[in-house]
ROZA-404414 format. One line per 10 residues: number of its first residue (from 1); their letters; for each residue x, y, z of N, C-alpha, C. Coordinates in steps of 0.02 Angstrom, whole numbers. Each point is the difference from the previous one (the first is absolute). Layout:
REM residues N
NUM) A) X:Y:Z:X:Y:Z:X:Y:Z  ...
//
This chain:
REM residues 328
1) XXXXXXXXXX) 764:-1337:1099:64:33:-13:31:-31:-63  23:43:-49:30:-28:-61:66:-34:15  20:-49:-41:64:-33:12:58:47:-9  58:-13:33:59:43:-9:20:2:-73  33:54:-19:20:11:-70:43:-57:-26  49:-23:40:43:-54:-24:-39:-64:-12  -50:-13:41:-40:-61:-8:-42:2:-63  -31:58:-14:-43:5:-59:42:-3:-63  60:28:1:43:-5:-59:23:-72:-11  18:-35:53:18:-71:-7:-58:-40:-29
11) XXXXXXXXXX) -60:15:24:-60:-35:-26:-10:16:-74  11:63:-19:-8:21:-70:52:-34:-44  61:-5:24:53:-33:-39:-18:-73:-12  -24:-34:52:-19:-71:-8:-57:-6:-50  -48:45:3:-57:-1:-47:25:9:-71  45:47:-11:25:15:-67:42:-57:-28  43:-29:42:42:-56:-23:-42:-62:-17  -59:-4:30:-45:-56:-14:-46:14:-60  11:57:-33:-40:16:-59:-63:39:16  -5:27:61:-59:37:20:4:74:-18
21) XXXXXXXXXX) -51:37:21:-7:71:-18:-2:42:64  37:54:0:4:45:57:-10:72:-25  -45:37:32:-8:71:-17:48:41:43  37:45:-33:51:38:36:-8:75:-12  21:40:49:-6:73:-8:58:29:-39  -13:54:-36:53:40:-30:-18:73:13  42:45:-24:-15:71:8:-56:21:-49  -13:-39:-52:-50:18:-50:-68:-31:17  -7:-64:-12:-61:-37:19:22:-69:25  -47:-38:28:15:-68:22:6:-46:-61
31) XXXXXXXXXX) 50:-45:2:11:-47:-54:-22:-70:17  -20:-38:-50:-19:-70:9:59:-42:-22  37:-26:49:66:-27:-13:3:-75:-7  43:-23:-45:18:-70:-8:71:-3:-25  32:-57:11:69:-12:-24:3:12:-75  40:48:-21:3:20:-70:34:-52:-44  27:-54:29:30:-53:-39:-43:-63:-2  -59:2:32:-44:-58:7:-63:12:-42  -2:-33:-59:-56:13:-46:-67:-19:29  -4:-55:37:-64:-21:29:-24:52:50
41) XXXXXXXXXX) 45:27:41:-19:51:49:-23:64:-35  33:18:-55:-19:60:-37:-70:-9:-31  -15:-60:-23:-67:-13:-27:-53:9:54  17:-17:61:-48:12:55:-16:74:7  51:42:-8:-11:72:4:-47:23:-56  12:-22:-61:-44:18:-56:-71:-24:13  -7:-61:25:-67:-28:12:-36:36:56  36:15:54:-31:35:56:-25:69:-21  39:34:-40:-19:67:-21:-50:1:-58  -3:-56:-38:-38:2:-62:35:46:-50
51) XXXXXXXXXX) 66:-3:-2:40:46:-40:8:-25:-71  -10:43:-50:10:-22:-70:72:-22:-12  10:-55:-36:68:-26:-10:46:46:-38  -27:48:-39:43:45:-38:25:59:42  -20:3:64:19:54:44:59:-23:43  61:24:-13:60:-27:35:3:23:73  47:-31:36:9:14:71:66:34:12  4:39:53:63:30:22:32:-48:50  66:-8:-6:38:-42:45:33:45:52  -9:-17:64:27:39:55:64:-33:27
61) XXXXXXXXXX) 50:42:12:65:-25:23:23:39:61  49:-29:35:25:31:61:52:54:-15  35:-7:-57:55:46:-15:23:-11:-72  51:37:-20:25:-6:-68:28:-69:-15  32:-31:50:29:-66:-11:-54:-51:-19  -57:3:33:-55:-45:-17:-30:19:-67  -3:64:-15:-26:22:-65:41:-28:-58  66:-3:10:43:-25:-53:-13:-74:-15  -28:-37:48:-17:-70:-12:-64:-6:-42  -41:51:1:-65:0:-33:5:19:-74
71) XXXXXXXXXX) 51:40:-16:6:26:-69:60:-30:-35  -3:-1:-66:56:-27:-40:54:51:-12  -18:64:5:49:54:-13:-16:57:47  51:23:36:-8:55:50:45:58:-21  -27:50:-34:41:54:-25:20:50:54  47:43:-17:24:51:47:-57:46:23  -46:16:-46:-56:42:19:-41:-31:56  -8:-66:-2:-38:-34:53:37:6:67  65:-6:0:39:7:61:-7:70:30  2:51:-44:-7:69:23:-68:11:33
81) XXXXXXXXXX) -52:-24:-34:-68:11:25:-12:-40:64  26:-61:3:-8:-40:61:36:33:59  59:28:-13:38:32:53:-37:60:29  -33:39:-42:-31:62:23:-75:-7:17  -35:-47:-31:-73:-2:7:-27:-64:30  43:-48:15:-21:-61:35:26:1:71  -37:-27:48:-69:-22:-7:-46:60:-17  -49:-13:-42:-45:53:-19:-46:-19:-57  -46:45:-18:-54:-15:-47:20:6:-73  54:-37:-19:22:-1:-70:12:-72:-22
91) XXXXXXXXXX) -35:-20:-53:9:-67:-29:38:7:-65  52:-40:-8:43:1:-59:-15:-60:-44  -15:11:-64:-14:-54:-47:64:-15:-39  22:-64:4:62:-23:-31:-11:-70:-28  45:-25:-42:-6:-69:-24:0:-49:58  -45:-48:-1:-7:-46:56:52:-55:-2  18:-24:60:44:-58:6:-41:-64:-5  34:-55:-13:-35:-64:-9:-34:-25:63  20:24:59:-32:-24:62:-71:26:7  -18:51:-38:-67:28:4:-45:-33:-51
101) XXXXXXXXXX) -52:-36:23:-45:-34:-47:-35:49:-47  -16:-22:-59:-33:42:-49:-67:27:22  -34:-34:46:-65:23:24:6:68:34  58:14:30:11:64:35:-3:58:-49  27:-10:-60:6:54:-49:-53:-5:-55  -51:-41:11:-52:-12:-51:30:-26:-65  54:-37:6:33:-28:-58:48:47:-35  5:60:25:45:49:-31:72:-10:23  47:34:-34:72:-10:15:26:41:58  -40:47:25:24:47:51:-38:-7:66
111) XXXXXXXXXX) 34:19:54:-30:-5:66:8:67:37  -51:19:38:3:59:43:23:-21:69  47:37:27:28:-18:66:7:63:42  -15:-7:65:8:57:45:15:-22:71  28:46:39:15:-11:70:-47:42:42  -48:-29:35:-51:38:36:28:33:63  -27:58:16:24:39:58:-45:-14:60  6:-61:27:-36:-16:62:43:-49:39  16:15:64:46:-43:37:-24:-71:10  -66:-9:8:-27:-67:10:11:-44:-61
121) XXXXXXXXXX) -13:28:-58:7:-39:-62:73:-9:-19  41:49:13:72:-9:-13:28:-56:43  -21:-4:63:22:-55:44:-26:-67:-26  -63:0:-23:-28:-62:-29:41:-23:-60  17:45:-44:39:-17:-60:69:-26:19  31:31:49:67:-22:20:-2:-70:30  -50:-12:43:-5:-65:31:-20:-54:-50  -42:17:-47:-20:-47:-52:58:-15:-46  40:51:-16:58:-10:-42:-15:-8:-73  -59:18:-21:-19:-4:-71:-53:53:-15
131) XXXXXXXXXX) -9:18:-63:-46:54:-17:-73:-22:6  -44:51:4:-72:-12:5:-36:38:-56  -48:-33:-32:-48:39:-40:-46:36:49  -27:56:-22:-42:37:47:-48:48:-33  -48:-25:-39:-52:45:-25:-42:24:59  -39:52:-10:-41:26:55:-46:-55:28  -7:0:65:-36:-54:35:-75:14:1  -30:-2:-59:-72:11:-8:-23:-40:-60  -66:-5:-8:-26:-32:-60:16:44:-60  15:-31:-56:23:36:-59:-49:54:-21
141) XXXXXXXXXX) 26:60:-12:-41:56:-23:-31:41:54  -1:-25:62:-31:37:55:50:47:33  -23:37:51:41:50:33:58:-34:37  60:26:-10:59:-28:32:-4:9:76  31:-46:39:-3:3:73:57:40:29  -15:42:49:53:38:33:2:-14:75  -39:-49:23:4:-24:69:-8:-76:0  22:-32:54:-8:-72:6:-74:-19:2  -41:44:28:-72:-14:3:-31:-4:-69  23:42:-45:-24:-3:-69:14:-68:-31
151) XXXXXXXXXX) 59:-27:14:19:-65:-28:-43:-55:31  -7:2:66:-39:-52:35:-73:-1:-23  -25:58:-21:-68:3:-26:-8:-38:-65  54:-3:-40:-3:-29:-67:14:-75:-2  41:-26:47:24:-69:-5:-11:-39:65  -12:-64:-7:-7:-45:57:68:-8:34  0:1:66:62:-6:38:34:-67:-9  -38:-52:-20:31:-64:-14:40:2:-65  -19:43:-46:33:6:-64:59:49:2  -8:55:37:49:53:0:17:20:72
161) XXXXXXXXXX) 64:-7:17:25:25:64:17:74:-9  -29:43:42:8:72:-7:49:26:53  53:32:-23:47:34:45:-23:72:8  -15:20:60:-26:67:13:58:48:12  12:43:-48:53:50:6:-26:70:6  -65:7:19:-30:66:6:-22:28:-66  -18:64:1:-24:34:-60:58:16:-47  -10:-11:-65:51:16:-50:9:75:-4  61:24:3:11:72:4:-5:36:-68  14:-36:-55:-3:32:-66:-69:-5:-31
171) XXXXXXXXXX) -29:-60:1:-70:-8:-18:-16:-15:-72  46:12:-47:-11:-21:-69:61:-38:-24  -10:-39:-52:51:-48:-22:62:35:-27  54:-40:-6:65:26:-19:2:25:-72  46:47:-13:18:18:-68:33:-60:-33  -19:-15:-62:32:-54:-38:40:31:-56  66:-15:0:46:28:-50:26:-55:-45  -9:8:-65:25:-48:-49:73:16:-16  46:-37:30:71:8:-17:19:-42:-61  -49:-33:-29:10:-39:-61:-6:43:-63
181) XXXXXXXXXX) -19:63:9:-8:45:-57:52:56:3  12:32:-57:48:55:-5:-35:58:-35  -14:55:36:16:10:70:-47:-40:45  18:-9:64:-46:-33:46:-67:36:2  -53:-38:12:-68:29:-3:-40:-21:61  -40:46:26:-46:-15:55:-63:-31:-29  -14:-63:20:-59:-35:-24:-60:11:46  15:9:66:-53:15:48:24:56:45  -39:54:7:22:55:43:-8:-17:74  41:30:41:-3:-10:72:30:60:35
191) XXXXXXXXXX) 25:-11:60:26:56:40:68:25:-24  36:-41:-39:65:20:-25:-7:23:-73  26:59:-15:-13:31:-65:55:-15:-50  -16:11:-64:50:-5:-53:57:49:11  -16:59:25:51:51:13:50:-24:54  -26:-30:54:45:-26:52:47:-53:-28  -29:-46:-39:40:-54:-28:53:27:-48  -21:46:-43:45:29:-49:59:35:33  -14:34:56:54:37:34:51:-48:30  -21:-61:17:46:-49:30:42:-36:-53
201) XXXXXXXXXX) -31:-17:-56:37:-39:-51:31:44:-53  -13:67:5:28:48:-47:-15:-19:-73  -63:-16:-11:-23:-19:-66:-75:14:-6  -26:9:-60:-71:13:-8:-42:-60:23  -60:14:25:-49:-51:18:-66:19:-31  -30:-45:-38:-65:14:-31:-54:-7:53  -40:52:8:-50:1:52:-61:-42:-20  -43:-14:49:-62:-38:-10:-46:38:-47  -32:-36:-46:-48:30:-46:-69:-28:18  -44:44:25:-68:-21:19:-38:-23:-62
211) XXXXXXXXXX) -37:-54:7:-43:-24:-54:34:-42:-51  65:-13:8:36:-44:-47:-25:-71:8  -26:-30:-53:-31:-66:3:50:-55:-16  4:-53:42:42:-57:-19:-31:-37:-59  42:-35:-37:-25:-40:-57:-45:-56:26  -53:-14:-35:-46:-52:21:32:-68:0  -20:-41:50:22:-70:4:76:-7:8  34:51:25:71:-6:14:11:11:75  55:-27:27:14:11:71:7:75:15  -29:22:54:8:70:20:73:11:21
221) XXXXXXXXXX) 27:58:-15:70:14:18:7:18:73  -56:13:34:1:19:70:-67:-18:31  -1:-15:65:-64:-3:35:-34:69:0  -65:1:14:-35:63:6:-19:34:-64  0:-37:-57:-15:31:-64:-68:-21:-28  -38:-41:37:-67:-18:-23:-44:62:0  -46:4:-49:-43:59:-5:-39:13:64  -29:-54:27:-37:7:63:40:-33:56  17:40:50:44:-24:53:-12:44:61  18:-25:59:-5:39:62:-72:23:13
231) XXXXXXXXXX) -50:-38:-23:-68:25:-3:-42:-20:61  -39:46:28:-48:-17:53:-58:-40:-29  -40:-30:43:-59:-37:-22:-55:47:-24  -6:57:33:-51:49:-18:22:36:-64  -45:11:-48:18:37:-61:29:68:18  56:17:-31:35:62:17:12:43:-61  -4:66:9:13:48:-53:49:52:24  40:25:-46:49:53:13:-28:64:-31  -12:52:41:-31:61:-26:36:62:26  -2:55:-37:28:63:25:-42:26:59
241) XXXXXXXXXX) 30:38:44:-35:27:57:-60:42:-21  6:37:-55:-54:44:-23:-62:-40:-21  9:-63:-18:-57:-41:-23:-36:-35:58  28:5:61:-28:-39:55:-72:21:19  -17:64:7:-69:17:20:-52:-30:-46  11:5:-66:-49:-29:-46:-2:-76:5  58:-32:9:2:-73:5:-37:-23:62  6:36:55:-36:-20:61:-75:13:-7  -17:55:-31:-71:20:-7:-37:-49:-46  34:-26:-49:-35:-38:-52:6:-76:8
251) XXXXXXXXXX) 28:-24:54:9:-72:7:-14:-26:70  3:-66:9:-15:-31:65:58:12:49  -7:-29:59:47:10:55:72:-17:-21  46:44:17:69:-8:-21:47:9:59  58:-31:-6:57:15:43:47:42:-42  21:57:28:44:46:-36:70:-4:32  49:-18:-41:70:0:23:30:66:-25  21:42:48:23:67:-18:61:20:40  45:36:-32:60:27:32:-3:75:7  -57:29:-21:-12:72:6:-68:9:33
261) XXXXXXXXXX) -13:58:32:-65:11:31:-56:1:-52  -51:-41:11:-58:-2:-44:-63:-8:43  -55:31:-19:-63:-8:38:-30:-69:-14  -17:-36:52:-29:-67:-7:-68:-2:37  -55:14:-35:-65:-2:33:-22:-72:13  -38:-12:54:-26:-68:11:-48:-18:-57  -6:-66:-16:27:-58:35:70:-21:-23  34:43:-38:66:-17:-25:51:2:56  57:-34:-11:51:-9:52:68:22:-26  40:30:43:67:22:-19:53:-47:27
271) XXXXXXXXXX) 48:-19:-43:61:-35:20:58:47:-16  27:35:50:52:49:-15:69:-31:-9  40:31:-41:70:-19:-10:43:63:8  64:-9:21:45:58:4:9:33:-68  16:64:1:7:37:-63:69:-6:-30  50:-23:40:68:-7:-26:8:-69:-32  47:-5:-47:8:-61:-40:19:-61:43  47:8:45:22:-57:41:-56:-24:45  -36:46:31:-56:-19:43:-57:-32:-39  -14:28:-59:-53:-27:-43:18:-72:-20
281) XXXXXXXXXX) 61:-11:-22:21:-67:-21:-5:-50:57  23:21:59:-1:-45:58:-71:-19:21  -48:44:-12:-68:-13:23:-49:-22:-52  20:0:-64:-47:-12:-55:-36:-67:6  38:-55:6:-32:-66:-2:-44:-12:61  20:26:58:-42:-6:60:-65:39:-10  4:58:-33:-60:40:-13:-47:-37:-47  27:-32:-52:-42:-38:-46:-35:-58:36  37:-34:43:-30:-55:39:-54:26:47  14:56:34:-49:28:46:-62:23:-38
291) XXXXXXXXXX) 9:28:-60:-57:22:-40:-45:-59:-17  31:-57:-15:-40:-61:-15:-44:-19:59  26:8:61:-36:-22:59:-63:40:14  -6:59:-29:-61:40:9:-60:-28:-38  14:-47:-47:-53:-31:-39:-45:51:-35  32:51:-27:-36:50:-39:-10:-26:-71  -33:39:-41:-13:-21:-69:60:15:-45  42:46:20:56:20:-43:53:36:42  59:3:-28:55:38:29:20:54:-50  5:61:24:22:56:-41:67:23:26
301) XXXXXXXXXX) 52:-1:-42:67:19:21:17:66:-32  16:50:41:18:65:-26:68:-5:-34  4:21:-63:60:-4:-39:54:46:28  57:-27:20:55:44:23:26:42:-58  10:63:13:27:46:-50:59:38:31  57:-34:6:58:32:33:27:58:-42  29:50:33:30:55:-38:59:-24:-41  15:36:-53:52:-21:-46:69:-3:33  11:41:52:65:2:32:5:-44:62  -47:-45:10:1:-44:58:61:-45:-3
311) XXXXXXXXXX) 40:-1:54:62:-39:-1:-14:-75:2  -62:-19:14:-18:-71:1:-43:-18:-61  14:32:-57:-40:-12:-60:0:-73:-20  57:-35:8:4:-71:-19:-46:-43:43  -7:18:63:-44:-38:44:-73:12:-20  -16:62:-18:-68:12:-25:-15:-39:-64  51:-7:-43:-9:-41:-60:-17:-72:20  35:-27:49:-13:-68:23:-70:-5:30  -19:50:39:-67:0:30:-54:1:-54  9:44:-50:-50:4:-54:-4:-65:-39
321) XXXXXXXX) 57:-33:-10:-1:-65:-33:-43:-50:39  9:-2:66:-40:-47:41:-74:19:-1  -15:64:2:-69:22:0:-34:-17:-67  35:9:-54:-30:-14:-66:-15:-74:-8  46:-42:25:-12:-72:-4:-55:-22:49  -3:32:58:-52:-17:49:-70:19:-23  -4:49:-46:-65:23:-24:-13:-20:-72  41:-45:-27:-8:-20:-71:-66:-35:-10
//
């Protein structure tokens, strides 16, 4: 029988205060958490993940009051967005406060901060009384975890205490908004769109530009911008549905990840995904992990082609961003 919720949170708080690492659930993916003010603990997170030092971390907070401790300047736009979209999958990039070590921001002047929408982690943050770094709880570049079991598969239990909060309901990482620019700009797409943000702050928001390359040897302005990211172990390709018959006919055994009906002759295997954007996003990483377990020679992912009038166009943009990096 698992320990009671209060007991496991108390255990997690003690681990974090001692400089340890705790994996926690959010609505997006599981995070690998450490005290965001403890440089030695943050280095443990980088080392456990094998994360490149130029890739910054998002800081997780319990509420706006805690967020204001993390940043040096909290503008009115941040208050508006926090009021309407927190807790939720939106990370705000602002000038960092001195309490945040430079390792968190890859040496840059700005920090990403968000309030996760999960009751277990919000309770953990309140009891801890300080912010947590929380990159995805997986080895760097691999498929992000959306269940506690995914995390436990990647890390030794002596190194990482895992809080089991069930399956993540959103399934892909948060939208990252640069409030340090004018107009504000989306650096990483997610479930929250530029249009939603613009309607709340009554100002233009520059949308995500696919394929925009960061300058070499400089700190990334957001997590999730590495060319190869979210990748399964099995080589993966993104192809149109019309190209699938020829791809299956001309190559070795494949796992096909598809959100539309497609014929899959043996020995190939189908990993189905929902056809709607929210369902696809929630199931994508689990499907990539399941595809790996088939130990096929390759993974073929059917390219989503949403209609132009789809009301979830921004979510499809985020999905396509993850797919392109997973198949880079």
